mmCIF file as Biopython writes it, N, C-alpha, C and O atoms, coordinates in Angstrom:
data_model
#
loop_
_atom_site.group_PDB
_atom_site.id
_atom_site.type_symbol
_atom_site.label_atom_id
_atom_site.label_alt_id
_atom_site.label_comp_id
_atom_site.label_asym_id
_atom_site.label_entity_id
_atom_site.label_seq_id
_atom_site.pdbx_PDB_ins_code
_atom_site.Cartn_x
_atom_site.Cartn_y
_atom_site.Cartn_z
_atom_site.occupancy
_atom_site.B_iso_or_equiv
_atom_site.auth_seq_id
_atom_site.auth_asym_id
_atom_site.pdbx_PDB_model_num
ATOM 1   N N  . MET A ? 1  ? 17.019 0.556  -0.215  1.0 0.0 1  A 1 
ATOM 2   C CA . MET A ? 1  ? 16.848 1.342  0.788   1.0 0.0 1  A 1 
ATOM 3   C C  . MET A ? 1  ? 16.102 2.216  0.540   1.0 0.0 1  A 1 
ATOM 4   O O  . MET A ? 1  ? 16.211 3.191  1.284   1.0 0.0 1  A 1 
ATOM 5   N N  . GLY A ? 2  ? 15.124 2.289  -0.474  1.0 0.0 2  A 1 
ATOM 6   C CA . GLY A ? 2  ? 14.270 3.175  -1.150  1.0 0.0 2  A 1 
ATOM 7   C C  . GLY A ? 2  ? 12.980 1.992  -1.143  1.0 0.0 2  A 1 
ATOM 8   O O  . GLY A ? 2  ? 12.956 0.777  -1.341  1.0 0.0 2  A 1 
ATOM 9   N N  . ASN A ? 3  ? 11.780 3.183  -0.754  1.0 0.0 3  A 1 
ATOM 10  C CA . ASN A ? 3  ? 10.830 2.335  -0.986  1.0 0.0 3  A 1 
ATOM 11  C C  . ASN A ? 3  ? 9.765  3.324  -0.514  1.0 0.0 3  A 1 
ATOM 12  O O  . ASN A ? 3  ? 9.919  4.283  0.243   1.0 0.0 3  A 1 
ATOM 13  N N  . ASN A ? 4  ? 8.559  2.858  -1.166  1.0 0.0 4  A 1 
ATOM 14  C CA . ASN A ? 4  ? 7.317  3.981  -1.224  1.0 0.0 4  A 1 
ATOM 15  C C  . ASN A ? 4  ? 6.704  4.439  0.311   1.0 0.0 4  A 1 
ATOM 16  O O  . ASN A ? 4  ? 6.174  5.541  0.454   1.0 0.0 4  A 1 
ATOM 17  N N  . HIS A ? 5  ? 6.851  3.367  1.554   1.0 0.0 5  A 1 
ATOM 18  C CA . HIS A ? 5  ? 6.244  4.011  2.972   1.0 0.0 5  A 1 
ATOM 19  C C  . HIS A ? 5  ? 7.237  4.964  3.640   1.0 0.0 5  A 1 
ATOM 20  O O  . HIS A ? 5  ? 6.855  5.525  4.667   1.0 0.0 5  A 1 
ATOM 21  N N  . ASN A ? 6  ? 8.467  5.212  3.177   1.0 0.0 6  A 1 
ATOM 22  C CA . ASN A ? 6  ? 9.181  6.131  3.732   1.0 0.0 6  A 1 
ATOM 23  C C  . ASN A ? 6  ? 9.304  7.033  2.639   1.0 0.0 6  A 1 
ATOM 24  O O  . ASN A ? 6  ? 10.131 7.865  3.014   1.0 0.0 6  A 1 
ATOM 25  N N  . LEU A ? 7  ? 8.954  7.299  1.568   1.0 0.0 7  A 1 
ATOM 26  C CA . LEU A ? 7  ? 8.998  8.290  0.910   1.0 0.0 7  A 1 
ATOM 27  C C  . LEU A ? 7  ? 10.508 8.321  0.092   1.0 0.0 7  A 1 
ATOM 28  O O  . LEU A ? 7  ? 10.701 9.143  -0.803  1.0 0.0 7  A 1 
ATOM 29  N N  . LEU A ? 8  ? 11.534 7.350  0.496   1.0 0.0 8  A 1 
ATOM 30  C CA . LEU A ? 8  ? 13.042 7.608  -0.526  1.0 0.0 8  A 1 
ATOM 31  C C  . LEU A ? 8  ? 12.436 7.019  -1.423  1.0 0.0 8  A 1 
ATOM 32  O O  . LEU A ? 8  ? 11.605 6.121  -1.288  1.0 0.0 8  A 1 
ATOM 33  N N  . ALA A ? 9  ? 12.998 7.709  -2.816  1.0 0.0 9  A 1 
ATOM 34  C CA . ALA A ? 9  ? 12.594 7.188  -3.800  1.0 0.0 9  A 1 
ATOM 35  C C  . ALA A ? 9  ? 14.022 5.747  -4.270  1.0 0.0 9  A 1 
ATOM 36  O O  . ALA A ? 9  ? 15.195 5.561  -3.948  1.0 0.0 9  A 1 
ATOM 37  N N  . PHE A ? 10 ? 13.248 5.205  -4.954  1.0 0.0 10 A 1 
ATOM 38  C CA . PHE A ? 10 ? 14.114 3.985  -5.517  1.0 0.0 10 A 1 
ATOM 39  C C  . PHE A ? 10 ? 15.078 4.563  -6.234  1.0 0.0 10 A 1 
ATOM 40  O O  . PHE A ? 10 ? 14.656 5.162  -7.223  1.0 0.0 10 A 1 
ATOM 41  N N  . PRO A ? 11 ? 16.428 4.589  -6.041  1.0 0.0 11 A 1 
ATOM 42  C CA . PRO A ? 11 ? 17.604 5.289  -6.516  1.0 0.0 11 A 1 
ATOM 43  C C  . PRO A ? 11 ? 17.642 4.737  -8.084  1.0 0.0 11 A 1 
ATOM 44  O O  . PRO A ? 11 ? 17.072 3.751  -8.552  1.0 0.0 11 A 1 
ATOM 45  N N  . THR A ? 12 ? 18.533 5.736  -8.756  1.0 0.0 12 A 1 
ATOM 46  C CA . THR A ? 12 ? 18.718 5.370  -10.587 1.0 0.0 12 A 1 
ATOM 47  C C  . THR A ? 12 ? 19.664 4.276  -9.821  1.0 0.0 12 A 1 
ATOM 48  O O  . THR A ? 12 ? 20.265 4.306  -8.747  1.0 0.0 12 A 1 
ATOM 49  N N  . LYS A ? 13 ? 19.531 3.338  -10.810 1.0 0.0 13 A 1 
ATOM 50  C CA . LYS A ? 13 ? 20.472 2.194  -11.084 1.0 0.0 13 A 1 
ATOM 51  C C  . LYS A ? 13 ? 20.997 1.755  -12.170 1.0 0.0 13 A 1 
ATOM 52  O O  . LYS A ? 13 ? 20.449 1.311  -13.179 1.0 0.0 13 A 1 
ATOM 53  N N  . PRO A ? 14 ? 22.356 1.934  -11.858 1.0 0.0 14 A 1 
ATOM 54  C CA . PRO A ? 14 ? 23.402 1.817  -13.051 1.0 0.0 14 A 1 
ATOM 55  C C  . PRO A ? 14 ? 23.823 0.267  -13.156 1.0 0.0 14 A 1 
ATOM 56  O O  . PRO A ? 14 ? 24.597 -0.112 -12.277 1.0 0.0 14 A 1 
ATOM 57  N N  . TYR A ? 15 ? 23.460 -0.579 -14.015 1.0 0.0 15 A 1 
ATOM 58  C CA . TYR A ? 15 ? 24.149 -2.027 -13.991 1.0 0.0 15 A 1 
ATOM 59  C C  . TYR A ? 15 ? 25.860 -1.754 -14.985 1.0 0.0 15 A 1 
ATOM 60  O O  . TYR A ? 15 ? 26.244 -1.014 -15.891 1.0 0.0 15 A 1 
ATOM 61  N N  . PHE A ? 16 ? 26.419 -2.798 -14.168 1.0 0.0 16 A 1 
ATOM 62  C CA . PHE A ? 16 ? 27.648 -3.122 -14.493 1.0 0.0 16 A 1 
ATOM 63  C C  . PHE A ? 16 ? 27.676 -4.412 -14.935 1.0 0.0 16 A 1 
ATOM 64  O O  . PHE A ? 16 ? 26.846 -5.286 -14.685 1.0 0.0 16 A 1 
ATOM 65  N N  . ILE A ? 17 ? 28.927 -4.525 -15.780 1.0 0.0 17 A 1 
ATOM 66  C CA . ILE A ? 17 ? 29.493 -5.528 -16.591 1.0 0.0 17 A 1 
ATOM 67  C C  . ILE A ? 17 ? 30.710 -5.158 -17.042 1.0 0.0 17 A 1 
ATOM 68  O O  . ILE A ? 17 ? 30.999 -4.045 -17.482 1.0 0.0 17 A 1 
ATOM 69  N N  . GLY A ? 18 ? 31.759 -6.532 -16.881 1.0 0.0 18 A 1 
ATOM 70  C CA . GLY A ? 18 ? 33.208 -6.507 -16.708 1.0 0.0 18 A 1 
ATOM 71  C C  . GLY A ? 18 ? 33.683 -6.692 -16.293 1.0 0.0 18 A 1 
ATOM 72  O O  . GLY A ? 18 ? 33.526 -6.323 -15.129 1.0 0.0 18 A 1 
ATOM 73  N N  . GLU A ? 19 ? 35.340 -7.780 -16.724 1.0 0.0 19 A 1 
ATOM 74  C CA . GLU A ? 19 ? 35.916 -8.246 -15.751 1.0 0.0 19 A 1 
ATOM 75  C C  . GLU A ? 19 ? 36.753 -7.250 -15.076 1.0 0.0 19 A 1 
ATOM 76  O O  . GLU A ? 19 ? 36.857 -7.219 -13.850 1.0 0.0 19 A 1 
ATOM 77  N N  . ASP A ? 20 ? 37.552 -6.164 -16.127 1.0 0.0 20 A 1 
ATOM 78  C CA . ASP A ? 20 ? 38.514 -5.213 -16.011 1.0 0.0 20 A 1 
ATOM 79  C C  . ASP A ? 20 ? 37.869 -3.902 -15.162 1.0 0.0 20 A 1 
ATOM 80  O O  . ASP A ? 20 ? 38.508 -2.891 -14.868 1.0 0.0 20 A 1 
ATOM 81  N N  . GLY A ? 21 ? 36.870 -4.083 -14.935 1.0 0.0 21 A 1 
ATOM 82  C CA . GLY A ? 21 ? 36.550 -2.805 -13.882 1.0 0.0 21 A 1 
ATOM 83  C C  . GLY A ? 21 ? 35.065 -2.860 -14.419 1.0 0.0 21 A 1 
ATOM 84  O O  . GLY A ? 21 ? 34.548 -3.899 -14.829 1.0 0.0 21 A 1 
ATOM 85  N N  . TYR A ? 22 ? 34.350 -1.472 -14.367 1.0 0.0 22 A 1 
ATOM 86  C CA . TYR A ? 22 ? 33.158 -1.218 -14.283 1.0 0.0 22 A 1 
ATOM 87  C C  . TYR A ? 22 ? 32.613 -0.694 -15.511 1.0 0.0 22 A 1 
ATOM 88  O O  . TYR A ? 22 ? 33.033 0.404  -15.877 1.0 0.0 22 A 1 
ATOM 89  N N  . ILE A ? 23 ? 31.498 -1.463 -16.412 1.0 0.0 23 A 1 
ATOM 90  C CA . ILE A ? 23 ? 31.453 -0.612 -17.944 1.0 0.0 23 A 1 
ATOM 91  C C  . ILE A ? 23 ? 29.714 -0.221 -17.162 1.0 0.0 23 A 1 
ATOM 92  O O  . ILE A ? 23 ? 29.042 -0.818 -16.322 1.0 0.0 23 A 1 
ATOM 93  N N  . ILE A ? 24 ? 29.532 0.854  -17.823 1.0 0.0 24 A 1 
ATOM 94  C CA . ILE A ? 24 ? 27.800 1.014  -17.517 1.0 0.0 24 A 1 
ATOM 95  C C  . ILE A ? 24 ? 27.334 0.339  -19.240 1.0 0.0 24 A 1 
ATOM 96  O O  . ILE A ? 24 ? 27.578 0.645  -20.407 1.0 0.0 24 A 1 
ATOM 97  N N  . LYS A ? 25 ? 26.741 -0.455 -18.696 1.0 0.0 25 A 1 
ATOM 98  C CA . LYS A ? 25 ? 25.882 -0.870 -19.820 1.0 0.0 25 A 1 
ATOM 99  C C  . LYS A ? 25 ? 24.454 -0.349 -20.255 1.0 0.0 25 A 1 
ATOM 100 O O  . LYS A ? 25 ? 24.030 -0.075 -21.378 1.0 0.0 25 A 1 
ATOM 101 N N  . LYS A ? 26 ? 23.922 -0.306 -19.174 1.0 0.0 26 A 1 
ATOM 102 C CA . LYS A ? 26 ? 22.284 0.034  -18.859 1.0 0.0 26 A 1 
ATOM 103 C C  . LYS A ? 26 ? 22.397 0.878  -17.330 1.0 0.0 26 A 1 
ATOM 104 O O  . LYS A ? 26 ? 23.131 0.647  -16.370 1.0 0.0 26 A 1 
ATOM 105 N N  . VAL A ? 27 ? 21.353 1.946  -17.537 1.0 0.0 27 A 1 
ATOM 106 C CA . VAL A ? 27 ? 20.681 2.401  -16.586 1.0 0.0 27 A 1 
ATOM 107 C C  . VAL A ? 27 ? 19.423 2.749  -16.869 1.0 0.0 27 A 1 
ATOM 108 O O  . VAL A ? 27 ? 18.871 3.162  -17.889 1.0 0.0 27 A 1 
ATOM 109 N N  . ILE A ? 28 ? 18.804 2.328  -14.970 1.0 0.0 28 A 1 
ATOM 110 C CA . ILE A ? 28 ? 17.248 2.049  -15.093 1.0 0.0 28 A 1 
ATOM 111 C C  . ILE A ? 28 ? 16.973 3.085  -13.846 1.0 0.0 28 A 1 
ATOM 112 O O  . ILE A ? 28 ? 17.290 2.835  -12.684 1.0 0.0 28 A 1 
ATOM 113 N N  . ASN A ? 29 ? 16.247 4.442  -14.341 1.0 0.0 29 A 1 
ATOM 114 C CA . ASN A ? 29 ? 16.249 5.541  -13.671 1.0 0.0 29 A 1 
ATOM 115 C C  . ASN A ? 29 ? 14.944 5.129  -12.604 1.0 0.0 29 A 1 
ATOM 116 O O  . ASN A ? 29 ? 13.775 4.911  -12.920 1.0 0.0 29 A 1 
ATOM 117 N N  . GLY A ? 30 ? 15.540 5.105  -11.295 1.0 0.0 30 A 1 
ATOM 118 C CA . GLY A ? 30 ? 14.493 5.281  -10.211 1.0 0.0 30 A 1 
ATOM 119 C C  . GLY A ? 30 ? 13.303 6.374  -10.049 1.0 0.0 30 A 1 
ATOM 120 O O  . GLY A ? 30 ? 13.288 7.296  -10.865 1.0 0.0 30 A 1 
ATOM 121 N N  . ALA A ? 31 ? 12.357 6.324  -9.093  1.0 0.0 31 A 1 
ATOM 122 C CA . ALA A ? 31 ? 11.283 6.835  -9.686  1.0 0.0 31 A 1 
ATOM 123 C C  . ALA A ? 31 ? 11.701 8.458  -9.020  1.0 0.0 31 A 1 
ATOM 124 O O  . ALA A ? 31 ? 12.652 8.609  -8.254  1.0 0.0 31 A 1 
ATOM 125 N N  . THR A ? 32 ? 10.829 9.556  -9.460  1.0 0.0 32 A 1 
ATOM 126 C CA . THR A ? 32 ? 10.675 10.834 -9.185  1.0 0.0 32 A 1 
ATOM 127 C C  . THR A ? 32 ? 10.050 11.028 -7.667  1.0 0.0 32 A 1 
ATOM 128 O O  . THR A ? 32 ? 9.404  10.239 -6.979  1.0 0.0 32 A 1 
ATOM 129 N N  . LEU A ? 33 ? 10.447 12.250 -7.435  1.0 0.0 33 A 1 
ATOM 130 C CA . LEU A ? 33 ? 10.039 12.570 -5.865  1.0 0.0 33 A 1 
ATOM 131 C C  . LEU A ? 33 ? 8.046  12.661 -6.664  1.0 0.0 33 A 1 
ATOM 132 O O  . LEU A ? 33 ? 7.265  11.929 -6.058  1.0 0.0 33 A 1 
ATOM 133 N N  . ALA A ? 34 ? 7.482  13.404 -7.748  1.0 0.0 34 A 1 
ATOM 134 C CA . ALA A ? 34 ? 6.826  14.034 -7.850  1.0 0.0 34 A 1 
ATOM 135 C C  . ALA A ? 34 ? 5.728  12.715 -7.994  1.0 0.0 34 A 1 
ATOM 136 O O  . ALA A ? 34 ? 4.571  12.754 -7.575  1.0 0.0 34 A 1 
ATOM 137 N N  . THR A ? 35 ? 6.399  11.469 -8.726  1.0 0.0 35 A 1 
ATOM 138 C CA . THR A ? 35 ? 5.794  10.133 -8.984  1.0 0.0 35 A 1 
ATOM 139 C C  . THR A ? 35 ? 5.702  9.576  -7.621  1.0 0.0 35 A 1 
ATOM 140 O O  . THR A ? 35 ? 4.631  8.998  -7.434  1.0 0.0 35 A 1 
ATOM 141 N N  . LEU A ? 36 ? 6.375  9.578  -6.778  1.0 0.0 36 A 1 
ATOM 142 C CA . LEU A ? 36 ? 5.949  8.946  -5.430  1.0 0.0 36 A 1 
ATOM 143 C C  . LEU A ? 36 ? 5.119  10.039 -4.769  1.0 0.0 36 A 1 
ATOM 144 O O  . LEU A ? 36 ? 4.771  9.676  -3.646  1.0 0.0 36 A 1 
ATOM 145 N N  . PHE A ? 37 ? 4.694  11.235 -5.084  1.0 0.0 37 A 1 
ATOM 146 C CA . PHE A ? 37 ? 4.321  12.114 -3.942  1.0 0.0 37 A 1 
ATOM 147 C C  . PHE A ? 37 ? 2.678  11.964 -4.559  1.0 0.0 37 A 1 
ATOM 148 O O  . PHE A ? 37 ? 1.687  12.163 -3.856  1.0 0.0 37 A 1 
ATOM 149 N N  . SER A ? 38 ? 2.640  11.626 -5.811  1.0 0.0 38 A 1 
ATOM 150 C CA . SER A ? 38 ? 1.420  11.536 -6.410  1.0 0.0 38 A 1 
ATOM 151 C C  . SER A ? 38 ? 0.694  9.838  -6.054  1.0 0.0 38 A 1 
ATOM 152 O O  . SER A ? 38 ? -0.523 9.657  -6.085  1.0 0.0 38 A 1 
ATOM 153 N N  . ALA A ? 39 ? 1.377  9.080  -5.835  1.0 0.0 39 A 1 
ATOM 154 C CA . ALA A ? 39 ? 1.404  7.369  -5.398  1.0 0.0 39 A 1 
ATOM 155 C C  . ALA A ? 39 ? 0.420  7.582  -4.073  1.0 0.0 39 A 1 
ATOM 156 O O  . ALA A ? 39 ? -0.642 6.966  -3.991  1.0 0.0 39 A 1 
ATOM 157 N N  . VAL A ? 40 ? 0.827  8.432  -3.127  1.0 0.0 40 A 1 
ATOM 158 C CA . VAL A ? 40 ? 0.830  8.465  -1.889  1.0 0.0 40 A 1 
ATOM 159 C C  . VAL A ? 40 ? -0.424 9.706  -1.774  1.0 0.0 40 A 1 
ATOM 160 O O  . VAL A ? 40 ? -0.816 9.882  -0.620  1.0 0.0 40 A 1 
ATOM 161 N N  . ARG A ? 41 ? -1.130 10.636 -2.922  1.0 0.0 41 A 1 
ATOM 162 C CA . ARG A ? 41 ? -2.075 11.008 -3.042  1.0 0.0 41 A 1 
ATOM 163 C C  . ARG A ? 41 ? -1.876 12.368 -2.530  1.0 0.0 41 A 1 
ATOM 164 O O  . ARG A ? 41 ? -2.716 12.959 -1.852  1.0 0.0 41 A 1 
ATOM 165 N N  . PHE A ? 42 ? -0.540 12.928 -2.935  1.0 0.0 42 A 1 
ATOM 166 C CA . PHE A ? 42 ? -0.509 14.279 -2.763  1.0 0.0 42 A 1 
ATOM 167 C C  . PHE A ? 42 ? -0.029 15.001 -3.712  1.0 0.0 42 A 1 
ATOM 168 O O  . PHE A ? 42 ? 0.799  14.507 -4.477  1.0 0.0 42 A 1 
ATOM 169 N N  . ASP A ? 43 ? -0.434 16.261 -3.848  1.0 0.0 43 A 1 
ATOM 170 C CA . ASP A ? 43 ? -0.412 17.192 -5.323  1.0 0.0 43 A 1 
ATOM 171 C C  . ASP A ? 43 ? 1.124  17.826 -5.430  1.0 0.0 43 A 1 
ATOM 172 O O  . ASP A ? 43 ? 1.359  18.860 -4.805  1.0 0.0 43 A 1 
ATOM 173 N N  . ALA A ? 44 ? 2.068  17.258 -6.153  1.0 0.0 44 A 1 
ATOM 174 C CA . ALA A ? 44 ? 3.672  17.745 -5.976  1.0 0.0 44 A 1 
ATOM 175 C C  . ALA A ? 44 ? 3.598  19.071 -6.676  1.0 0.0 44 A 1 
ATOM 176 O O  . ALA A ? 44 ? 4.557  19.766 -6.344  1.0 0.0 44 A 1 
ATOM 177 N N  . VAL A ? 45 ? 2.740  19.709 -7.589  1.0 0.0 45 A 1 
ATOM 178 C CA . VAL A ? 45 ? 2.863  20.745 -8.104  1.0 0.0 45 A 1 
ATOM 179 C C  . VAL A ? 45 ? 2.258  21.781 -6.658  1.0 0.0 45 A 1 
ATOM 180 O O  . VAL A ? 45 ? 2.927  22.805 -6.524  1.0 0.0 45 A 1 
ATOM 181 N N  . HIS A ? 46 ? 1.697  21.696 -6.152  1.0 0.0 46 A 1 
ATOM 182 C CA . HIS A ? 46 ? 0.787  22.125 -5.017  1.0 0.0 46 A 1 
ATOM 183 C C  . HIS A ? 46 ? 1.935  22.104 -3.898  1.0 0.0 46 A 1 
ATOM 184 O O  . HIS A ? 46 ? 1.968  23.193 -3.325  1.0 0.0 46 A 1 
ATOM 185 N N  . LEU A ? 47 ? 2.886  21.197 -3.412  1.0 0.0 47 A 1 
ATOM 186 C CA . LEU A ? 47 ? 3.477  21.488 -2.501  1.0 0.0 47 A 1 
ATOM 187 C C  . LEU A ? 47 ? 4.902  22.182 -3.147  1.0 0.0 47 A 1 
ATOM 188 O O  . LEU A ? 47 ? 5.594  22.789 -2.330  1.0 0.0 47 A 1 
ATOM 189 N N  . HIS A ? 48 ? 5.369  22.133 -4.516  1.0 0.0 48 A 1 
ATOM 190 C CA . HIS A ? 48 ? 6.559  22.775 -5.149  1.0 0.0 48 A 1 
ATOM 191 C C  . HIS A ? 48 ? 5.996  24.600 -4.752  1.0 0.0 48 A 1 
ATOM 192 O O  . HIS A ? 48 ? 6.578  25.519 -4.175  1.0 0.0 48 A 1 
ATOM 193 N N  . ASP A ? 49 ? 4.996  24.520 -5.216  1.0 0.0 49 A 1 
ATOM 194 C CA . ASP A ? 49 ? 4.236  26.063 -5.306  1.0 0.0 49 A 1 
ATOM 195 C C  . ASP A ? 49 ? 4.601  26.643 -3.899  1.0 0.0 49 A 1 
ATOM 196 O O  . ASP A ? 49 ? 5.359  27.599 -3.736  1.0 0.0 49 A 1 
ATOM 197 N N  . THR A ? 50 ? 3.963  25.939 -2.889  1.0 0.0 50 A 1 
ATOM 198 C CA . THR A ? 50 ? 3.723  26.473 -1.556  1.0 0.0 50 A 1 
ATOM 199 C C  . THR A ? 50 ? 5.148  26.757 -1.173  1.0 0.0 50 A 1 
ATOM 200 O O  . THR A ? 50 ? 5.555  27.865 -0.826  1.0 0.0 50 A 1 
ATOM 201 N N  . SER A ? 51 ? 5.858  25.686 -1.262  1.0 0.0 51 A 1 
ATOM 202 C CA . SER A ? 51 ? 7.574  25.758 -0.996  1.0 0.0 51 A 1 
ATOM 203 C C  . SER A ? 51 ? 8.018  27.032 -1.406  1.0 0.0 51 A 1 
ATOM 204 O O  . SER A ? 51 ? 8.472  27.828 -0.583  1.0 0.0 51 A 1 
ATOM 205 N N  . VAL A ? 52 ? 7.923  27.303 -2.650  1.0 0.0 52 A 1 
ATOM 206 C CA . VAL A ? 52 ? 8.586  28.365 -2.914  1.0 0.0 52 A 1 
ATOM 207 C C  . VAL A ? 52 ? 7.728  29.496 -2.573  1.0 0.0 52 A 1 
ATOM 208 O O  . VAL A ? 52 ? 8.084  30.617 -2.935  1.0 0.0 52 A 1 
ATOM 209 N N  . ALA A ? 53 ? 7.023  29.396 -2.150  1.0 0.0 53 A 1 
ATOM 210 C CA . ALA A ? 53 ? 6.216  30.755 -2.086  1.0 0.0 53 A 1 
ATOM 211 C C  . ALA A ? 53 ? 7.042  30.888 -0.539  1.0 0.0 53 A 1 
ATOM 212 O O  . ALA A ? 53 ? 7.903  31.767 -0.501  1.0 0.0 53 A 1 
ATOM 213 N N  . ARG A ? 54 ? 6.861  30.196 0.533   1.0 0.0 54 A 1 
ATOM 214 C CA . ARG A ? 54 ? 7.142  30.213 1.875   1.0 0.0 54 A 1 
ATOM 215 C C  . ARG A ? 54 ? 8.725  30.390 1.760   1.0 0.0 54 A 1 
ATOM 216 O O  . ARG A ? 54 ? 9.092  31.197 2.613   1.0 0.0 54 A 1 
ATOM 217 N N  . LEU A ? 55 ? 9.586  29.998 1.136   1.0 0.0 55 A 1 
ATOM 218 C CA . LEU A ? 55 ? 10.906 30.428 0.727   1.0 0.0 55 A 1 
ATOM 219 C C  . LEU A ? 55 ? 10.885 31.856 0.429   1.0 0.0 55 A 1 
ATOM 220 O O  . LEU A ? 55 ? 11.526 32.654 1.113   1.0 0.0 55 A 1 
ATOM 221 N N  . GLN A ? 56 ? 10.135 32.225 -0.620  1.0 0.0 56 A 1 
ATOM 222 C CA . GLN A ? 56 ? 10.629 33.483 -0.770  1.0 0.0 56 A 1 
ATOM 223 C C  . GLN A ? 56 ? 10.352 34.718 0.079   1.0 0.0 56 A 1 
ATOM 224 O O  . GLN A ? 56 ? 10.930 35.796 -0.058  1.0 0.0 56 A 1 
ATOM 225 N N  . ARG A ? 57 ? 9.215  34.385 1.150   1.0 0.0 57 A 1 
ATOM 226 C CA . ARG A ? 57 ? 8.841  34.628 2.016   1.0 0.0 57 A 1 
ATOM 227 C C  . ARG A ? 57 ? 9.614  34.924 3.226   1.0 0.0 57 A 1 
ATOM 228 O O  . ARG A ? 57 ? 9.347  35.926 3.888   1.0 0.0 57 A 1 
ATOM 229 N N  . TRP A ? 58 ? 10.479 34.183 3.532   1.0 0.0 58 A 1 
ATOM 230 C CA . TRP A ? 58 ? 11.146 33.682 4.120   1.0 0.0 58 A 1 
ATOM 231 C C  . TRP A ? 58 ? 12.676 34.522 4.135   1.0 0.0 58 A 1 
ATOM 232 O O  . TRP A ? 58 ? 13.431 34.976 4.995   1.0 0.0 58 A 1 
ATOM 233 N N  . LYS A ? 59 ? 12.633 34.423 2.540   1.0 0.0 59 A 1 
ATOM 234 C CA . LYS A ? 59 ? 13.836 35.559 2.171   1.0 0.0 59 A 1 
ATOM 235 C C  . LYS A ? 59 ? 13.343 36.946 2.317   1.0 0.0 59 A 1 
ATOM 236 O O  . LYS A ? 59 ? 14.301 37.663 2.025   1.0 0.0 59 A 1 
ATOM 237 N N  . GLU A ? 60 ? 12.589 37.489 2.544   1.0 0.0 60 A 1 
ATOM 238 C CA . GLU A ? 60 ? 12.159 38.663 2.283   1.0 0.0 60 A 1 
ATOM 239 C C  . GLU A ? 60 ? 11.832 39.031 4.037   1.0 0.0 60 A 1 
ATOM 240 O O  . GLU A ? 60 ? 11.524 40.199 4.273   1.0 0.0 60 A 1 
ATOM 241 N N  . GLY A ? 61 ? 11.889 38.220 5.019   1.0 0.0 61 A 1 
ATOM 242 C CA . GLY A ? 61 ? 11.395 38.237 6.224   1.0 0.0 61 A 1 
ATOM 243 C C  . GLY A ? 61 ? 10.619 38.523 6.673   1.0 0.0 61 A 1 
ATOM 244 O O  . GLY A ? 61 ? 10.539 39.086 7.765   1.0 0.0 61 A 1 
ATOM 245 N N  . ARG A ? 62 ? 9.533  38.117 5.722   1.0 0.0 62 A 1 
ATOM 246 C CA . ARG A ? 62 ? 7.894  37.902 5.970   1.0 0.0 62 A 1 
ATOM 247 C C  . ARG A ? 62 ? 7.157  36.561 6.928   1.0 0.0 62 A 1 
ATOM 248 O O  . ARG A ? 62 ? 6.031  36.392 7.395   1.0 0.0 62 A 1 
ATOM 249 N N  . LEU A ? 63 ? 8.347  35.801 6.932   1.0 0.0 63 A 1 
ATOM 250 C CA . LEU A ? 63 ? 7.797  34.736 7.601   1.0 0.0 63 A 1 
ATOM 251 C C  . LEU A ? 63 ? 7.621  34.248 8.963   1.0 0.0 63 A 1 
ATOM 252 O O  . LEU A ? 63 ? 8.725  33.933 9.408   1.0 0.0 63 A 1 
ATOM 253 N N  . SER A ? 64 ? 6.806  34.080 9.700   1.0 0.0 64 A 1 
ATOM 254 C CA . SER A ? 64 ? 6.822  34.038 11.212  1.0 0.0 64 A 1 
ATOM 255 C C  . SER A ? 64 ? 7.439  32.546 11.809  1.0 0.0 64 A 1 
ATOM 256 O O  . SER A ? 64 ? 7.203  31.441 11.321  1.0 0.0 64 A 1 
ATOM 257 N N  . ASN A ? 65 ? 8.132  32.780 12.777  1.0 0.0 65 A 1 
ATOM 258 C CA . ASN A ? 65 ? 8.234  30.849 13.226  1.0 0.0 65 A 1 
ATOM 259 C C  . ASN A ? 65 ? 6.941  30.589 12.893  1.0 0.0 65 A 1 
ATOM 260 O O  . ASN A ? 65 ? 6.679  30.123 11.784  1.0 0.0 65 A 1 
ATOM 261 N N  . ASN A ? 66 ? 5.843  30.895 13.937  1.0 0.0 66 A 1 
ATOM 262 C CA . ASN A ? 66 ? 4.784  30.152 13.980  1.0 0.0 66 A 1 
ATOM 263 C C  . ASN A ? 66 ? 4.554  29.544 12.421  1.0 0.0 66 A 1 
ATOM 264 O O  . ASN A ? 66 ? 4.283  28.346 12.348  1.0 0.0 66 A 1 
ATOM 265 N N  . GLU A ? 67 ? 4.659  30.391 11.067  1.0 0.0 67 A 1 
ATOM 266 C CA . GLU A ? 67 ? 3.878  29.894 10.061  1.0 0.0 67 A 1 
ATOM 267 C C  . GLU A ? 67 ? 5.313  28.602 9.689   1.0 0.0 67 A 1 
ATOM 268 O O  . GLU A ? 67 ? 5.216  27.475 9.202   1.0 0.0 67 A 1 
ATOM 269 N N  . GLY A ? 68 ? 6.497  29.331 10.138  1.0 0.0 68 A 1 
ATOM 270 C CA . GLY A ? 68 ? 7.450  28.699 8.982   1.0 0.0 68 A 1 
ATOM 271 C C  . GLY A ? 68 ? 7.173  27.039 9.962   1.0 0.0 68 A 1 
ATOM 272 O O  . GLY A ? 68 ? 7.906  26.166 9.496   1.0 0.0 68 A 1 
ATOM 273 N N  . SER A ? 69 ? 6.590  26.700 10.751  1.0 0.0 69 A 1 
ATOM 274 C CA . SER A ? 69 ? 6.688  25.491 11.415  1.0 0.0 69 A 1 
ATOM 275 C C  . SER A ? 69 ? 5.657  24.850 11.052  1.0 0.0 69 A 1 
ATOM 276 O O  . SER A ? 69 ? 5.576  23.760 11.617  1.0 0.0 69 A 1 
ATOM 277 N N  . LYS A ? 70 ? 4.687  25.113 10.216  1.0 0.0 70 A 1 
ATOM 278 C CA . LYS A ? 70 ? 3.562  24.531 10.117  1.0 0.0 70 A 1 
ATOM 279 C C  . LYS A ? 70 ? 3.853  23.654 8.624   1.0 0.0 70 A 1 
ATOM 280 O O  . LYS A ? 70 ? 4.643  24.047 7.766   1.0 0.0 70 A 1 
ATOM 281 N N  . VAL A ? 71 ? 3.158  22.583 8.543   1.0 0.0 71 A 1 
ATOM 282 C CA . VAL A ? 71 ? 3.318  21.496 7.220   1.0 0.0 71 A 1 
ATOM 283 C C  . VAL A ? 71 ? 2.757  21.727 6.398   1.0 0.0 71 A 1 
ATOM 284 O O  . VAL A ? 71 ? 2.801  21.010 5.398   1.0 0.0 71 A 1 
#
């Protein structure tokens, strides 16, 4: 389901072993969003900081509709 093309990270995968049910023996962690953004040359820190700043301005009622629709 996940791949770099659509920016959906590969999910964390638990590997199961057992006949009487599921026993988690090993977990392989998927990629983080920061890793994916970095792979496509986006600055994850800048995206985070910009998003937090815009959210704060929205909460304070200081974000225009035009500004809010910008990517």
